[in-house]
C-alpha positions in Angstrom: 2.7 11.7 17.9 1.2 11.6 14.2 -2.4 12.3 14.0 -4.8 9.4 12.9 -6.4 9.3 9.5 -9.5 7.2 9.2 -11.2 5.3 12.0 -11.4 1.6 12.8 -13.7 0.0 10.4 -16.1 -3.0 11.3 -16.6 -4.1 7.6 -14.6 -4.7 4.7 -13.0 -1.7 2.6 -13.4 -1.5 -1.0 -9.8 -1.9 -1.7 -6.6 -2.7 0.3 -7.4 0.1 2.7 -10.5 1.0 4.2 -10.7 4.7 4.3 -12.8 5.9 1.5 -14.4 9.4 0.5 -16.9 10.5 -2.0 -18.4 7.5 -3.5 -19.4 7.9 -7.1 -23.0 7.2 -8.0 -23.8 4.0 -9.9 -24.6 4.4 -13.6 -27.2 2.1 -15.2 -26.1 2.7 -18.6 -23.0 0.9 -20.2 -20.1 3.6 -20.3 -16.4 3.7 -21.2 -13.9 4.2 -18.6 -12.7 7.9 -18.7 -9.3 9.1 -18.2 -8.4 9.8 -14.7 -5.3 11.8 -13.9 -2.2 9.8 -12.6 0.5 11.9 -11.0 3.4 11.6 -8.4 2.8 13.4 -5.0 6.5 13.5 -4.0 7.2 17.0 -4.6 3.6 18.3 -4.7 2.9 20.5 -1.9 -0.4 20.1 0.1 -1.5 23.5 -0.8 -1.1 23.0 -4.4 -2.9 19.6 -4.2 -5.8 21.3 -2.5 -5.8 24.1 -4.9 -5.7 21.5 -7.9 -8.7 19.7 -6.2 -10.7 22.9 -6.0 -10.1 23.4 -9.8 -11.4 20.1 -10.5 -14.4 20.7 -8.6 -14.9 23.7 -10.6 -14.4 22.0 -13.6 -17.1 19.6 -12.7 -19.3 22.3 -11.9 -18.7 24.2 -15.0 -19.3 20.9 -17.0 -22.7 20.7 -15.2 -23.7 24.0 -16.3 -22.8 23.3 -19.9 -24.6 20.0 -19.8 -22.7 19.0 -22.8 -22.6 15.5 -24.3 -19.9 14.2 -21.9 -20.9 16.3 -19.0 -21.7 13.4 -16.6 -18.4 11.8 -17.5 -16.4 15.0 -17.0 -18.1 15.7 -13.7 -17.4 12.2 -12.6 -13.7 12.3 -13.6 -13.1 15.8 -12.1 -14.9 14.8 -9.0 -12.6 11.7 -8.5 -9.6 13.5 -9.1 -10.5 16.1 -6.7 -11.2 13.6 -4.0 -7.8 11.9 -4.5 -5.9 15.0 -4.3 -7.6 16.2 -1.1 -7.1 12.8 0.5 -3.3 12.9 -0.6 -3.1 16.4 1.0 -4.3 15.1 4.3 -1.8 12.3 4.1 1.1 14.6 3.6 -0.1 16.9 6.2 0.2 13.9 8.5 3.9 13.2 7.5 2.9 10.6 4.7 1.3 8.5 7.4 -2.3 7.2 7.7 -4.0 4.8 9.9 -4.7 1.5 8.1 -5.6 -2.0 9.0 -3.1 -4.7 10.0 -3.0 -8.2 11.1 -1.5 -9.5 14.5 -0.9 -12.7 16.3 -2.6 -13.3 19.4 0.4 -11.9 21.4 -0.1 -8.5 19.7 2.7 -8.9 17.4 2.5 -7.8 13.7 2.1 -10.5 11.2 3.7 -10.1 7.7 0.3 -9.9 5.9 -1.2 -7.8 3.0 -5.0 -6.9 2.3 -6.0 -8.4 -1.1 -9.1 -8.1 -3.2 -9.9 -11.7 -4.2 -12.9 -13.0 -6.1 -14.2 -14.3 -2.8 -13.9 -10.8 -1.1 -11.1 -9.0 0.9 -8.5 -11.5 2.6 -5.3 -11.3 4.4 -2.5 -12.9 2.3 0.2 -14.0 5.0 3.8 -14.3 4.4 6.5 -16.3 6.0 8.5 -13.0 6.7 8.5 -9.3 5.9 11.2 -9.9 3.3 9.0 -12.2 1.5 6.0 -9.9 1.7 8.1 -7.1 0.0 10.1 -9.4 -2.4 8.8 -12.3 -4.6 8.0 -14.7 -1.6 4.7 -16.7 -1.8 1.7 -16.4 0.4 1.7 -19.4 2.9 -1.9 -18.8 4.2 -5.2 -16.9 3.6 -7.6 -15.5 6.2 -10.6 -13.8 5.5 -10.6 -10.1 6.5 -13.0 -8.1 8.6 -15.3 -10.9 10.1 -18.3 -10.0 12.3 -16.9 -11.7 15.4 -13.3 -11.8 17.1 -13.6 -15.6 17.4 -13.6 -16.1 13.7 -10.0 -14.7 13.7 -9.1 -15.9 16.8 -9.7 -19.6 15.6 -7.0 -18.7 12.9 -4.6 -17.5 15.7 -4.7 -13.9 14.5 -6.6 -10.5 15.1 -7.1 -7.3 13.2 -6.1 -4.0 14.4 -4.9 -0.7 13.2 -1.5 0.8 12.6 0.0 4.4 11.4 1.8 3.4 8.2 3.2 5.2 5.1 0.6 5.5 2.6 -0.8 7.4 -0.5 -4.1 8.1 -2.1 -5.3 6.3 -5.1 -8.6 5.6 -7.2 -9.8 2.1 -6.9 -13.1 0.3 -7.8 -14.6 -2.9 -9.1 -15.4 -0.9 -12.3 -15.5 2.5 -13.6 -19.0 3.0 -11.9 -17.9 2.6 -8.4 -14.5 4.2 -8.1 -13.6 6.0 -4.9 -10.6 7.9 -3.4 -8.9 5.4 -0.8 -6.0 5.1 1.4 -3.3 2.6 0.3 -0.7 1.4 2.6 2.8 1.2 1.1 4.8 0.4 4.4 5.2 -3.3 5.3 8.0 -4.0 7.6 6.8 -4.5 11.1 8.1 -1.4 12.3 4.7 0.8 12.0 3.4 2.5 15.0 0.5 0.4 16.7 -2.7 2.2 17.1 -4.6 -0.9 18.4 -3.9 -4.7 18.1 -7.3 -5.7 18.7 -10.0 -3.7 16.7 -13.0 -5.2 18.5 -11.8 -3.6 21.7 -11.6 0.0 20.0 
């Protein structure tokens, strides 16, 4: 069986998936968003990812030593990229799978739903079918995600759990000041391996 990445969370994640590492300190001054490296991991080995992450961390340390004009931003960007690559290496070591939140009906069946960051907070967008979720189908119902009590979800005839699903690492945040490396679920087909169908029992 694949090893698990991440642990059950009791509060809302910053993005579509709750696993996060190395939060970035908040800046009080207005700054411009720096350029953060975007790359494909399909052919990159985990050893190469970790080596590149180490280089980004060294770049951050070198920038700190120089204390140049863009020092903090260089350190920030290098740190974010290093965190993303280390997380991606962990995912690839696990066969491209990670443990992520999922929505179930009260009988323990996976529901075609996706976590969406709305202006009111994290919510489950529920679709009529998996085909609708992966295509151009409409969301037919909304349910607030990660409530403090099981009864809140039960009243909506659903419950939250965890599955092992295909995923990748990315950088997400509300602004350039709070970007973190997170796990993004990419598999939505109802065949994911169930870790637990009721997170409150974990």
